[in-house]
N, C-alpha and C positions, 0 to 999 in steps of 0.2 A: 501496500500500500500501500488514513485514513488520510476554494483555492483563490485575488484582490487587486487593489490599486492604491498608489500613494505618489505624491509629488517628489519626495526626497529620498536619496540614498545616503548611507553613511559608511565611513570606513569601519573595519572591524575593531575589536578591542585592542589589538596590538598595533593599530594604525596602518594596517595594510590597505592600500587604495583599492577601489573598485576598478574593474577593467571594462572598457567599452568594446564594441564589436571590432574596432580597428586595432585593438590591443594596446591602446595608450591609457596610462593611468590618469585619473581625474580626481586627485585627492584634495587639492586646495579648496575647491568650492564645497566639497562634501564635508571637509573638516570644519569649515566655518559654519555650515548649516548645522552640523552635529552639536557644536558648542552652544549655538543660539537656541536650539531646541531643548538642550539639557537645562539651560538656565530658565527657560519658560516653564518647563515641566518639573522643576526641582521639588516644588511643594506637593506634587501629585504622585510621587513615587510610592508604590504600594508598600504597606508595612508587612514585613515577613518575620516570623518567629522561627529561628533556627533551633531545632530540637536535638541536634547532636553535632559533633565536630568531626565525625569520620567522613570519609569520602566514599561514595557520594552521600551528601547530607540528606536527611529527611526533613522536609520543610512543610510547615502548615501555613497555608495562605489565609491571612486574616482579612485582607481586602485586596482585590485585584481589579484593575481597570481593563475591561475586555474590549479589544478592537477588532477581533476576528479570530480565525484559527489558521494554523500554518503548518509548515513542515520544516524539518531541521536542517541546520548547517553547522559547521564547525567554526567558532567565532574568532579564533586567534592564531590562525596558521595559514601561510600561503599555500594555495593549491599548486601542484606541479603543472596544472593545466590552465593557468590564468589566461593564456592566449586564446582559449576557446570562447571567451566573452564573459564568463562569470566564474573566474577561477576559484578563489578560496571560499566562496559562499559565505562571506562575513555576516555575522548576526547583528541586526540593528539593536542598539541598546535602548532605543526609545520606541514610540509608536511607529508601526510599520504598516504595510499594505493590509487591507482586509483580505486575509488569505483563507485557503481551504485545505482540508486534509487530503492525503493521497494514498490509495491502494488498500489492500487488505491490511497494510500497515498504515499507509498515508495515501490518500486518494484524491483524484481530481474532483473538482466541484461538479455536482450533478443533482438532478432531482431524484435519482434512483438510490434507494437504501435497502434493496433486497439482498439477501444472502442465504447461503445454504447451511452453514454450520459455524462453529466458533472460529474455524479457519477456512471457511468455505469460499465459494465463488458467487459473484453477483448473478441474479436471475437474468435470463436472456430477455431482451426487449421483444415484445410481441411482434409476430411477423407483420411486415409492412410498415413497421415503425423503426426508423434507424436513428434519428437524432431527436433530442428533446431538450428544450430550454429549461434552465432551472427556475423554479418559482421562489418567491420570497418566503423566508422562514422567520421573519420578524426583524425588529430593529435592535441595535445595540445601544448600551448606555452612552450618555454624552462623554466625550473625552476632551482633554485639554487642547491637544493639537488637532485641528480639523483635518479630516481625511478627504481625499479627492474621490468623488463618486463612490460612496460606500456601497458594497454589494453583499448580498446574503451568501452564506456558504452552506453547502450540503455535501454529503459523501456520494461518490460514484461507486466505489467498491469497498466492501468491508461491512462493518457492523455499526448500526446506529447506537450512539451512546458510548462508543469506544474512545472518542476524542473530545477534548474540550480546549477552549482557548486558554492559553496561559497568560502570564504577564509580559508585556513588552516584547513581542516577537517570539514567543515560545508556544510550543504545542504540548499539551498534556495527553499522553496515550495511556490507556488503562494498563496498570502494572501487571507484568508477568516476570517472574524471577529469571527465567531463561533469557528473555530479551535484555533485562537489566545486566546480567552477567556478560552477555555478548557486547553490549554497548560499552561497558566498563573496559573490557579487553581491547575493543577497537580504538578507544581513546589513547591507547599506548602502542598501537600498531601502525605500520606504514600505510594502512588503509584509511587513517583518520581523515585526510582531506576529502575522502569519497563517501563519507557516511554522515548522518546527522550528528551535530555536536550534542553531547549528553551532559545533563546537569543534575543528575541524581533523582531522588524520589520526592514528590510532593503529595500532600494529602488535601483532598477536597471532599466535603460531606462524608467523611469517614471512609473514603475510597482512595487507595494509593494510585498514583500515576507516575510513569516515567516522563521526565521533562526534557524536551529537545528544542533545538534552535529552529528558526524559521528559514527555510530554503527559498522562499518566494519574495523575501523582503525587497530585493533590488530589481525585481522584474516588473514591468509595466503591462498590466492586462495579459498575463502569460498564457500560452498554450501548454497543456500538460498531458503527458502520456505515461501510463504505468505498464511496464513489460515484466511479466513473471519469467524468471530465468531458471533453466534447468530442465531435466528430462522427467522429473516427477515432483509431485507436490505433497507427498506423504512420506513419513519416516518409516524406516524398516521396523521400528518398534511398534508402529501402528498396525502393521501387517500381523505381527506376532500376537498382539492383543486381540485382534479381530478373530484370529484362529482359536485362541484360547477361550475368549469370552465373546462369542458372536452376538451381535445385537442388530438384527435386521431392522431397517427403518422404512416406514411407509412413505415419508416425505421424499427420501432419496429415490424410491421406486417411482413415485409420481413424476419427479423431475426427469427421470430416465425415459419413461414412456411418452412424456410430452415431446421429447426430441425424437425418439425412435421407438415406436410401440413393439418392435420385434427384438429390441435389445435384451430384455430380461430373459433368463433361462426359464424352463418349464417350472422348476422348483421356485424360482423367484416370483413367477406369475401366480403360482398357487398360494404363496405366502403374502403376495401383494407388498413385498418389502425386499430391500437389498441392503447389504452391508455398506457402510460409508466408504471403506477402502475399495470395495468392488466398484462403487459408483465413481470414485475419484480416478481409478485406473481406466475405466471405460470412458469417462469424461475427457481424459487426456488424449485418447485415440482420435477424438474428433477435431482437435486443434493442432497447431504447429508445435506444441510441446513435444510430441513424439517425432515429428519430421524435421524440426529445426532446433529443438532444445530451448525454445522461448515462445511465448505467446503474448499477444496484446491483451491486456485486461480491460483497459478503459482509456478514453481520450476525451479531454475537454479542450475545445478550441478557445481562441482569445475572446470570442463574442459570448462565451458561456454555453454554447451548444455542446452537448455531450453525446457520446456513444459508448455503450458497453456491449454491443451486439457482435462479439468476436468469438463466440463459443465454437463456431464451425469455420473459422478462418484458418485453413490448414495448409494449403499449397503455398509454395514460394511466391507464385505470381499474385495470389490474394494478399499475402503479407506485404509484398512490395507496393501494391496499390493502396493499401491502408496507410502505410508509412508515407507514401508520396502525398496522399491527401492530408495527412497530419502536418507535414512541413510546408504545405501550400506551394509545392514545386519550387521552393527557395533553396538554391544550392549553398548559399552562405550558411544557412541553418544546419544543413546536413554536414558540411565540412566542420562546423563547430562541434557537432555531436561526435563525429568520427575522431577528431583529435582527443576529445575527452575519453572516449571508449578505448582507444588504443593505449592511452596512458594508464587507464584503469587496468587494462589487461596486463601491462608490464608489472604493475604493482602487485596484482593478484598472484602472478607467477612467482613472486619472491616473498609474499606475506606469510609470516609464521601463523597468524590467526587463520588464514584461509586454508593453509596446508593441513591444519589440525582440526578442522571443523567440517561437519556435514551441513551444507547450506541448502535447505529445502524450503520452498514456498517464499523465497525472498524475491524482491522486485528491483528493477532499475527505474528510477523516476527521471523522466525527461522533461525539461522546462526550457521554453524559449519565448521571446517576445519580438515585437516588430522592429526593435532597434538592432537585432542581430545577436543579442545575448543568448547564450546557451549554457545549460548545465545538466549534468547527469550524476545521480547519486544512488548508492545502494541503500535500500530501505527494507524494513520489515524482517526482523530476526527472531520472530516468535518460534520458528521451527528450526533454527540453527543450533546444532548441538555439538559439543566437543567429542572428539574420538577417543577411544581408550588407547593410551600409549602402548606400543610405539606406532600405532597405525596412522598413516597419512594418506591423503588423496591427491590425485593429479587433476581431478574434476573434468577429465576428457574421456577416460576409459568408460566403455558402455557399462551400464548398471546391471549387475546380477545380484540377487538377494544374498546378502552376506558381505559384499565388498564395499558397501556404503557409498559408492560413487554417485554423484548427483548430476553430472553433466553440465555443470555451471559454465566452465570455460568453453566446452563444445558449443553451447548455446550462444555465448558471447562471440565466439569466432563467426558463427553463422549470422548473427545480427550485424556484425561489422561488414561481412561480405555482402549482405543484402543492401545495406545503406550505401556501400561503395558502388554496387551495381545500378542503383537508381540515379546516381549523380549525373551520368551523361544525358538523362532525360529531363533534367531540371535546368532552370534559368538562373 
């Protein structure tokens, strides 16, 4: 995965300038704006009570000024891909764009909030309906610094209620211990510039949340795409549990027959139910997950129009057409994405974290705007688990039960190849 507008951009906490599409730093103006806004908003900083001194801290929010919801970035380090238009994804320290969440972890803005399970997929758009504009979900409280054209936010993919707006450019994602541990490790890994910046656990209404930075702060009316990477979206341990304690589900059966009435076996038809893992394995045969090692989960265009109808987008040609439509036939955008993806691949191939983790159900979040800024980040680590030592993965070997391979790099290789192939057809 669990997206806005604003007039100003700011340098990150370490003073790293933003980068424009032409690769030139623009730090002087942004630094002046930043200090001006900080002075104006000084009296409105939310009060936080720190409940422990360990890292990451558990913080209880006593008062928070909400301006939207967002997705994370790392606030105080240069990206090795600053030439791609939005290098280090610096976090704004003040009010930022009214943003929205992305993916089963962090998702593009949309009016769709349907899902299959705690880590499921969005429901398919009814036949004949491809795009749908988001409707208003209400207004936000007044804020000190006026926003430009405030927009409502809703999720495209994932679970309603899993995300909340944090304070000043932060996203609160419902807490899971596994994701917390991954994010903590990633903050110390070479992948840090390619993942949401992590700021510990906060509590709201007696519910814990992982707190992340805003990835959309410095984009103006961004277009957003969520691509799930890898050749499977279920853990090996889920297969084991399903065999040991099978729990056939009627809702999964109904979703299956809605797509293909002949898909269930005779036994499943008699039970009117299927196992979750059986559904997920079948579901992946419909999409490019099995043919290319990645699939498009959802797209939100700059005008707010959304599409999550990619369940049966399987062939290379269909994927190329969807990607070409997403980038608006803009070669500059594709080149920015390719630079970022190739640099991510280099880091992944040497990352200690990546080598020692099974990365399942994770997505790449793509963001660009009309100025030519581009960004790509790894998101959603709820199903990323450490391997028992001394086991390691190359993430390209085909998966066989027991080898734990996830196909992540094979999928990334194919995604880079597809984007490269569409370049000659763009302007």
